[in-house]
Structures are given as structure tokens and as C-alpha cells.
N, C-alpha and C positions, 0 to 999 in steps of 0.2 A: 429670496436667496437664503435667509436665515432658516426657513423651513427645510429647504433642500440640504443645507449644511448639516442640520441636526439629524435629519432622516438618514443621510449618508453616514454620519458619525455613528449613529446607532447600529446600522447594518454592519459596518466595519468592526465595531466593538463586539457585537453579537457573534460575528463570524469567527473571530480569533480568540475570544475569551468568554463572552456572554453565554454562548451555547454550552460551553463546558461548565460554567457556574450553575446555569439553570439545570443541566443534566445531573449535576452533583446533588442538588437539593431534591430533584425528582426521585433519585435513587434512595436518598435518605427517607423520604416519605414512604416509598414503596416498601423499604425494609421495615419501617415502623409498623406497617399494616400487615405485611405478609411474611416478614422475617427474611433472613439472608437466603439466597438460593442454595439448594443442596448440591454438593459436589457429587457427580455420578460415581457410583460404586464400580470399581474395576473387577471384573470377573473374567478370567481367561477363557472360561468355557463359553461365555456369551459374546465375547469380542468378535466382531465380524471379520471375515476375510477381507484383506485389502491389498491394493497394488500401489507401490510407490513409483510414481512416474517422474523421470528426470529428463527434461529436454536440454540437450547440450550442443552448443555450436563452437567448435574450435576451443575446447577447454582442457587441452592436454596437461596444462600446468596444475590444474585442480583435480584431475580425474582419479589419480591414485588415492589421494586423501579423501575425496568424496565417496568413493566406493568403500574404503575402510570405515568411514563414518556410518554408512548405510548398513554395513554388515554387523556393526556393534549395536544397532538399535534393538531395544527390548520389545519382543512381541511373541505371542504363543507360537511354538514351533509349527511350521507348515501353513501358517495363516498369512504370512507376509511375502509378497512377490516383489521383485525389483525389476523395473522396466526402464531402460535407457534408450532414448531416440536421439540420433546424432545426424539427422539429415543435413546434407550440404557441408559437413565438416571436412576440411581439407588437410588437417594436421593428423596427429596420431591418436586422437580421441577414440575413434572406433576400435583401433587395434588394441589399445590399452584395455578397453571394456571387454573385448572378445576373449581376453585371457582369464576372465572370471566366470566360471560355469554357473555361479549362483545368480548371475545377472542376465536377463534377457535383453539382447541388443537388437534394435531396429536401425538400419542405416540404408540410406540411398544417396547417390551423389548429388541429386538435384536439391538446391536450396530454395525453399518456398516460404520461409519465415517460421517463427516459433509456433504460431497458432496452427499452421498446417501440420507441423510435426506433432503437436498435441492431439489434433483430430485423428491423425493416423495411428498414434499410440493407443488412443481410446478404443479403437477397433479390436485391439488385442487384450483389453482389460475384461476379465471375466468375473472379477470379484464384486462384492456389493459396494465397496468403497474404493475410490481412487484418491490418492494423496499426491499433490503436486509440490515439487520443490525445485529450486534452481541449482545448477551445477556448481556454483561458486559459494554456496552456503552450507553450513554444517549444523546438524540438528542435535539437540540433547537426547540422551539415551532413551528416555521415556516419552519422546514426542509423539510417536504413533499411538501408543496406548492412551495417552492423555487426550488425543484427538478423537480416536475411534470410540471411546467410552460414551461420548455424547450421542451417538446414534441409537442408543437404547430409547431415546426420546423420539417418537415418530414425527414430531413437529419440526425436527432439525433436518435441514436438507444440505447444509454446508457448515463446515467448521474451519475457522481461520486461526492460524497460529500467530505467534508474535515475531516481528522482525527486530533484531538487535544489531546495532552497529558497533563494530569493534573499534575501540578508541584507546589511546594511551595518553600519557601526560603531555606529550608534545603534539597533540592533535591540532590540525590546522582548522580553518574556518569550515571547510567542507565536512570534516569528520565531526567536529564539535557541534556545528549547526545541525547536521543531519541527525546526530545522536540525540540532541535536545528535542528536535522535532518529533522523532519516533517515540521518545519517552512520553511526550504529551499526547501523541496519537494513540499510544497504547492505553493511556488512561481513558481517553474518550471512547475507544473501542470497548474497553471493559465495561464502562457505564452504558454504552449503547446496547451491548449484548444483554446486560441485566435488565434494561428497560424493555427491550423487545428483540432487536436484531442489529447486528453489525451492518454498516452500510458498505458492503463490498469487502472482498478479501485481497490480500497482497500475494503476488506470485511466489514470494520466497518460501511460503509454507501455507497451503490450504488444502481442503479436501471436500469431496462432494459424494452424494449418493449416485452411483452409476446410473440408476434408473431415472434420475432427474437431470443428468448431464445433457446439455443441448449445444450442438455445434453453433459457433458464432460465425459471422461473415469472415471471409478470408482476409479482408483488409482491416480487421479489428486491431486496434493498437493496444488497448488495455484489456487483453483477453481474460486475465484473471478477474478483473472487476466485472466485466460483462457476464462471464460464466456464472459467477456467484450471484449477481443481481437478477439474472434471469430465473434462477432458482427461487430467490426471494419473491419475484413477481408471480410465482406459482403458489404463493401462500405459505412457503416454508421459511423457517428462521435461519439466520446465519449466526452461529455462536462463536464467541471469541474465547480462545484457550491460551492464556499467557504462560501456562506451564508446558506448552509445546512451542519451542522457539527455534528460529533459524538465525545463526550468527553470520554476519556478512561484513567484509571490510568496507570502509567508506570509499567514496569516489577518490580517484587519484588527486584531484584538485577541484577547485570551484568551477573551472571551465568544464570539466567532465561532468560534474554534478549539474551544471546549468544545461548541458546538452540533454541529460537524462530528464530533467524537470520539464524542459520545453516539450519533449516528446510526450511525457505524461499529461501535460496540460492540453496538448492537441488531442490526445486520446480521451481526455475528460470531456471536452466539448463534443467529440464524436459519440461518446457513451450517453451523454445527456440527450442528444438528438435522437438516439436510437432506443431510449427507454421512456417514452412519453407516458406510458401507463403508470409509472411510479409517482406521477404528479396528482394522481386521483386520491384525494383524502377520504372519499366515501368508501373506496375499496381497500385502501391501505392507510387508515387513520394515523397510526403511529409511525409506520415506515416512511410515509411521505414527509412527515415532519422531520424525521431524522435525516432523510435523504437531502432535503433542501438545506437544512441547517448545517450538516456536516460536509456535504460535497458540493452541491449546486452553487451556493453563494461563493465559495472559494474559487470555483472554476469558471465563474462568469463575471459578475458585476463588481466584486469587492476590490480587485486591483485598480479598476477604473475609478472607483469611489475614493480610493486613497489619494489619487491625483486631484480629483474634484474637491475634496476636503481642503487640501493644501491651497489650491487656487482661490476657492471661495473665502477661506480664512483671511487671505490678504486683503479682501475688499469689505470685510465685515466691520462694524463699529469698533473703534479702538477702546473697548472696555477692558477691565482687568481680566475678565474671564476669557475673552477671545484672544487677547494678547498672550495670555499664559498658554493657551492651546497652541497658538502659532509658534511661540518660542519653543515649546516642547517638541513640536514637529521638526523645527529647524535643528534642534539639538539631536534628535533621534537620527535624522538623515545625515547630519554631520558625523555622528558616531559610526554610521554605516559606511560613509565615505572613508573615514579613518581606517575602518576595518578592511576596506578594499585596498588602501595604500599599504597597510601593514602586511596584508596577505601577499601582495606583490613583492614586498621586500623580505618576506618570510620571517616576519617578526610576530611572535605569538602573544597576542593580548586577548585573553578569552572574553573579557567584558565586551569586546567589540564584535565578537563572532555572531551573537544573536541578532543585533540590528542589521548586520551585513547579510546574514543568511536570510532573514525575513525579506529584505529588499530583493535579494536574488530570486527567492521563491515567487514573489509577486511579479517581478520582471519576466520570469519564465512563463507565468500564466498569460501575460500580455502577448509575448512572442508566440506562445503556443496557439492562442486564438487566431493571431494573424497568420501563422503557418497553416493552420487547418483550413482557413477560408481562402487562402491565396495559392497554396501549393498542394500537390497530391501527396497525401500522407501514406508512407510505406509501412507495411506491417512486418517487413523483414527486420531481423535483429539489428539494433544499433547499440552495440555494447559500449557502456561507459567503462573506461579504464579504472580498475580498482587498486587500492594500495595492497601490496603484497605482504 
């Protein structure tokens, strides 16, 4: 029982903190030996042609601002194309887009899900690079330049931008928790990229070499993750570019964020089952290590181990060490429960947001795993409501 407890404790610690600490020191050693990585030089003459692909479903409230944001992006004249696909939209999204001659519109009445729309859009992409972004996110002016400059390196097959969550002083648990999570994720991605490769890209902003793009099955939930990791499985690197970022509003509330996280967790299990080749350390010595450490543990055993640690701790010898760990767990979950109560009463106590959001995330993984193995997972959009 003691061995299982400490093994479980180590895996949980490693998953949420230990990997980040280990990665930090690996990067320090690598920099001491090889120096800091050079920032790619921007040369308008050598920047590749690219197409910005936006898949939008019933996004009329965002569309005017989204197009305005796209038209303000800095990139050499004539090298950037805008392609919006609005399949299945029943509001005014297609009509709004059609008023802009600078934007190529693809629309059909039938709704088949985001990945089907992306596949259809890619048939119209003729440039070397395709950049994907969501309809409800806004990019910094130099985002496309900062992304595409990396493709001068022939080993790079995909470039992931940074997701930033819009927050204000009155942020609730969903906003503060999500914002804190993405700041930590961004640090891990930056170090992953410097070590070797990012482990998957987020759909808010990422890009691929058109020649490496591969259609994924129509029922794929995490299409962005699968598309990027299939490129990594071909031996190419996924680079992280924090100076290309997409700003997105937080989920409307924790319930909306939970709905989104459960879907992501179900998609995570699906992705793991469909990418068995990435577990081969002989073929992918560094990538396999990163993949298991950064993704697989979070999406599989760690939430169950949190429960196991708590239960086992109750039956371990009542020494000072085990009592301290048990009390610390009780206190942490009590703070999370207080965060839940405060959130329901709309009382903002930021100190409680992190433990509450942590518990929500791990609960979502548990529910996502159950959902994946007990119900049919749809790839059709399930939009979480966002703060306006």
C-alpha cells in the first residue's frame, strides 16, 4: 500500500509540476551547451505564401470584428489569402462575409462538423502554408509573420501560436482558472519547443505546411491536436511561437468551461488510441518522452491517482509525514469546495479559483473518459458560451 501510494504521489506530482521543473533544468543545460536558439530573421522576400483559414459556425456576433482583425494583419502584399468556411451556419455569418471581396467564402447548408469544413477548405488552399484560427479569436498584427518565418527551417512542419485568455479584475473562476492554466501551458510549450517539439497545437492559432497536411477521420474531436501530431509523427517538429497569439474571451461560466473540458478529455483519449506510434521511444526518443509527460498522463491515469492517493492516505500509518499529507489534501479540497460555493454565490475570491479550477479540470477528464467509452462522441461543433 505504501509503495502504491508513493508511486501514485510521484506520478501526480510529476504530471502537474515535476515535468515542468525537469524541463526547465533540461533547457538550462541545453542553453549552456548550445546557447539560446536564434530568432528566425524576417525577410519579406522569402516569407512563404500562406492562407488564413477560418472555420465559422453561426458566429455573426464576431464576424465583422474578426474580418477587420484579419484585414489589419501585417504580411507582404499579395502573399496572404483569407478563406472563411461557414458550412451549416443558419444565421447571417455567410452574408456578412460575402460583403468583403478580400475574403474567399465557402458555404454550404449542410452541417457536418468543424473537421469536415476544414477538410473542404483545404481543397481550396494553394499556398505552401495554411494558418488556422477560430472565428471568435483575435490575432496580434504580426502573428502571421512571426509564424511563417519559422518555415525557413526545413525540419519545421507545424507552428503553434499562443492562446491568451481575456480577463479583467472581476474575473470569475472560469476566467481566472483558465487564464492561469494557459499561462502555465504556454511556459511548458515554450520549453517543449526549445527542447525538441511542442506536443500538439491548439486550434485558436496554428499553421502547417500544406504538403504535410493529412485529413483526419471525420469523427475526430481534437482535430487541431491530431493534425499537428500526425505531422510530428512524420519526423517534423512543431515549433511554438509566443509572439503570434490569439486572444479569446473566457467561457461564460464554469459550467460552460466544464462542458468544453469534458469534450476535450474525450477527444484526448480518442487521440491517444489513434496515435500509438508516438509511444515508440526508439523512433521518437524525445517526442515520446514529451508526449507521455505532457499529455498522456494528464488524459489517462492522473485523475484516478488523485482519488487513489486520498483513499490510501486514510489507511496509512498515522505518522507526522502521512498525517501532514492527508491534512494538506483535505485543506486543498476544502478550498476547492469553498471556491465552488463562492462561485455559485458570485463572490470573487481569487485565492480559491486555482484549487477549484484544478478539481474541475480533473473531474472533466474522468467524465471525458467515461463519455468516450460509454457514448458515441460527436465531432460536430459543441460551442461553449463565451463572455462578451
